[in-house]
C-alpha positions as CSV (number, residue, x, y, z in Angstrom):
1,M,56.2,130.1,105.0
2,Q,59.1,128.1,103.4
3,V,62.8,128.6,104.1
4,R,65.8,126.7,102.8
5,V,68.1,125.1,105.3
6,L,71.7,124.2,104.6
7,F,73.9,121.7,106.4
8,F,77.7,121.6,106.3
9,G,80.5,119.4,107.5
10,V,79.6,116.8,110.1
11,L,76.0,118.3,110.2
12,K,75.5,117.2,106.6
13,E,76.3,113.6,107.5
14,L,74.1,113.6,110.5
15,A,71.2,115.1,108.5
16,G,71.8,112.7,105.6
17,R,71.5,115.6,103.1
18,D,73.1,119.0,102.4
19,S,69.8,121.0,102.3
20,D,66.2,120.9,103.2
21,S,63.0,122.9,102.6
22,L,61.3,123.7,105.9
23,S,57.7,125.0,106.5
24,L,57.4,127.4,109.4
25,P,54.7,129.6,110.9
26,D,54.8,133.3,110.4
27,Q,57.1,135.1,112.8
28,A,59.3,132.0,113.3
29,T,62.9,132.5,114.4
30,L,66.2,130.7,114.1
31,A,65.4,129.1,117.4
32,D,62.4,127.4,115.8
33,V,64.6,126.0,113.1
34,L,67.1,124.7,115.5
35,G,64.4,123.1,117.7
36,H,62.9,121.4,114.7
37,Y,66.2,119.7,113.8
38,E,67.1,118.8,117.3
39,Q,63.9,116.7,117.5
40,R,64.7,114.9,114.2
41,I,68.5,114.6,114.6
42,P,69.2,113.5,118.2
43,R,73.0,113.8,118.0
44,L,72.6,117.5,117.0
45,R,71.9,118.4,120.6
46,E,75.4,117.4,121.6
47,L,76.8,119.8,119.0
48,V,74.5,122.8,119.7
49,P,76.9,124.7,122.2
50,A,79.5,124.9,119.4
51,L,77.2,125.8,116.5
52,A,76.6,129.1,114.8
53,M,73.7,129.9,112.4
54,S,73.3,132.4,109.6
55,V,70.4,133.9,107.6
56,N,71.1,134.9,104.0
57,Q,74.9,134.5,104.5
58,E,75.1,136.7,107.6
59,Y,75.7,135.3,111.1
60,A,72.5,135.8,113.2
61,S,71.3,135.1,116.7
62,L,68.6,132.7,117.6
63,E,66.1,135.5,118.0
64,A,66.4,136.5,114.4
65,K,62.9,136.5,112.7
66,L,62.6,134.8,109.4
67,K,60.9,135.7,106.1
68,P,59.6,133.5,103.3
69,G,62.4,132.4,101.1
70,D,65.2,133.0,103.6
71,E,68.3,130.8,103.4
72,V,69.3,129.5,106.8
73,A,72.6,127.6,107.5
74,L,73.6,125.5,110.5
75,L,77.3,126.0,110.9
76,P,79.7,123.7,112.8
77,P,83.0,125.3,114.0
78,V,85.1,126.1,111.0
79,S,88.4,124.3,110.0
80,G,90.6,126.2,109.7
81,G,92.9,128.0,96.7
82,S,93.2,127.4,87.4
83,G,95.6,128.4,90.1
84,N,96.0,132.0,89.0
85,A,93.2,133.0,91.4
86,E,92.3,136.1,89.5
87,L,90.5,138.5,91.9
88,P,87.4,140.4,90.8
89,G,88.0,144.1,90.3
90,G,88.6,145.7,93.7
91,A,88.4,142.4,95.6
92,H,91.1,141.0,97.9
93,A,89.7,137.5,98.4
94,S,89.2,134.5,96.2
95,I,88.0,130.8,96.4
96,V,89.4,128.4,93.8
97,R,89.5,124.7,93.1
98,E,92.9,124.4,91.3
99,K,96.4,124.6,92.7
100,I,97.3,128.0,94.1
101,D,100.2,129.8,92.3
102,T,101.8,131.5,95.2
103,Q,104.6,133.2,93.2
104,Q,102.2,134.6,90.7
105,I,100.0,136.2,93.4
106,L,103.0,137.5,95.2
107,E,104.4,139.2,92.1
108,R,101.0,140.7,91.4
109,I,100.7,142.2,94.9
110,K,104.3,143.7,95.3
111,R,105.0,147.3,94.3
112,P,108.2,149.3,94.3
113,E,107.1,151.3,97.4
114,D,106.8,148.2,99.5
115,G,109.5,147.4,102.0
116,A,108.0,144.0,103.0
117,A,105.8,141.3,101.5
118,V,104.8,138.6,104.0
119,V,103.5,135.3,102.7
120,F,101.6,132.6,104.6
121,E,100.8,129.3,103.1
122,G,98.6,126.7,104.9
123,I,99.9,123.3,103.6
124,V,98.5,119.8,103.8
125,R,100.7,117.8,106.2
126,N,101.2,114.1,106.1
127,H,99.9,113.3,109.6
128,T,97.3,114.3,112.2
129,R,97.4,113.1,115.8
130,G,99.6,110.1,115.0
131,R,97.6,109.0,111.9
132,R,99.0,109.2,108.4
133,T,97.0,111.5,106.2
134,L,96.2,110.4,102.7
135,Y,94.5,113.6,101.5
136,L,92.1,116.3,102.6
137,N,88.8,117.5,101.2
138,Y,87.7,121.1,101.8
139,E,84.1,122.4,101.5
140,A,82.6,125.8,102.1
141,Y,79.4,127.8,102.3
142,E,80.9,129.6,99.4
143,G,78.9,132.8,99.1
144,M,79.2,133.5,102.8
145,A,82.9,132.4,103.0
146,L,83.9,134.8,100.2
147,K,82.0,137.6,101.8
148,Q,83.6,137.0,105.2
149,M,87.1,136.8,103.7
150,E,86.5,140.1,101.9
151,L,85.3,141.7,105.2
152,L,88.5,140.5,106.9
153,A,90.6,142.0,104.1
154,V,88.8,145.4,104.4
155,Q,89.2,145.3,108.2
156,A,92.9,144.5,108.0
157,L,93.5,147.3,105.5
158,A,91.8,149.7,107.9
159,E,93.5,148.5,111.2
160,F,97.0,147.8,110.1
161,K,99.5,150.0,108.3
162,I,99.6,147.9,105.1
163,R,99.1,148.8,101.5
164,D,97.5,145.7,99.9
165,L,96.8,142.0,100.5
166,A,95.3,138.9,98.9
167,I,93.5,135.9,100.5
168,V,93.0,132.8,98.5
169,H,91.4,129.5,99.7
170,R,91.2,126.3,97.8
171,L,88.3,123.8,98.0
172,G,88.0,120.2,96.9
173,R,90.6,117.4,97.2
174,L,94.1,118.4,98.3
175,E,97.1,116.1,98.4
176,V,99.9,116.2,100.9
177,G,102.2,119.1,100.3
178,E,99.6,121.2,98.5
179,T,98.6,124.7,99.6
180,S,95.1,125.1,101.0
181,V,95.2,128.8,101.9
182,L,97.4,131.6,100.9
183,I,97.7,135.1,102.5
184,V,100.0,137.8,101.0
185,V,100.4,141.1,102.7
186,A,102.4,144.1,101.4
187,S,103.5,147.1,103.3
188,A,106.2,149.7,103.8
189,H,107.4,148.0,107.0
190,R,107.7,144.4,108.0
191,A,106.2,144.7,111.4
192,A,102.8,145.7,110.1
193,A,102.9,143.1,107.4
194,F,103.6,140.3,109.9
195,E,101.0,141.5,112.3
196,A,98.3,141.7,109.7
197,C,99.1,138.3,108.2
198,R,99.0,136.6,111.6
199,W,95.7,138.3,112.4
200,L,94.2,137.4,109.1
201,I,94.9,133.7,109.2
202,D,94.0,133.4,112.9
203,T,90.6,135.1,112.4
204,L,89.9,133.3,109.1
205,K,90.3,130.0,110.9
206,R,87.6,130.9,113.4
207,T,85.1,132.9,111.4
208,V,85.0,131.9,107.7
209,P,82.7,128.9,107.0
210,I,85.1,126.4,105.5
211,W,85.5,122.9,106.7
212,K,87.9,120.1,106.0
213,K,87.6,116.3,106.1
214,E,90.7,114.3,106.7
215,Y,91.2,111.0,105.0
216,F,93.4,108.3,106.6
217,E,94.3,104.7,105.8
218,D,91.7,103.6,108.4
219,G,88.9,106.0,107.8
220,A,87.9,109.7,107.5
221,V,86.8,112.4,110.0
222,W,85.7,116.0,109.9
223,A,88.5,118.1,111.5
224,D,87.7,119.6,114.9
225,G,87.0,123.3,114.3
226,E,88.2,126.2,116.5
227,P,85.5,127.8,118.6
228,F,83.7,130.7,117.1
229,P,84.8,134.1,118.6
230,A,82.6,135.8,121.1
231,E,81.2,138.3,118.6
232,V,79.6,135.5,116.5
233,P,76.1,134.6,117.9
234,R,76.0,131.0,119.1
235,A,73.2,128.3,119.2
236,V,73.4,127.8,123.0
237,G,71.0,126.8,125.7
238,S,68.5,123.9,125.8
239,P,65.3,123.9,123.7
240,A,63.3,124.7,126.8
241,E,65.5,127.6,127.8
242,R,65.3,129.0,124.2
243,R,61.5,128.8,124.3
244,A,61.4,130.5,127.6
245,S,63.5,133.4,126.4
246,K,61.2,134.1,123.4
């Protein structure tokens, strides 16, 4: 059977491509896909303990069995915005490529019954670890990223006493001072709004498949991502250990 394999961030550079078509035997699993690329990309083995994988835009364990036509992605730890970022009907999350208009989104979210509206903006700073930043470039596994952002919004609305929220992330080239991610939370009371906003950005930074490349005067690097949380299946163990567990 044939499956499509996607590479993102530093994995895209190691593989020398952003996607591949892979032939596998029937009943193959994600472990078989990972083993295939470990043999062909030696440096991949160093990164395996930090990787996650997905099938058809859902995080999946190495034991997941594949079907013909599946879309598989190898995901390094994620890095954690026409700027009006119109959200589809009923949606709370958006991915854009133009400047984010924070004031417009804030005004759209606020209602007379709200006692608080908390705004978080992630902004491109002019330095990282002592090096002067020229600009950043963000990329994403877009379909999965949007799905994960929407799931975070639904979870926040269920778990915190808030009325509404919006999450907007920008992709592409961003200059110093520009907003890369915006979160707006509205509620009757400030405590719930602050708590939900903090939870949203912290969780987004660890679970939504978006990566950034930092460009400096003397080169460029993919930003170190935060570890995936425990609930996300990880590509751990040596190839031999994975074969033994099958």
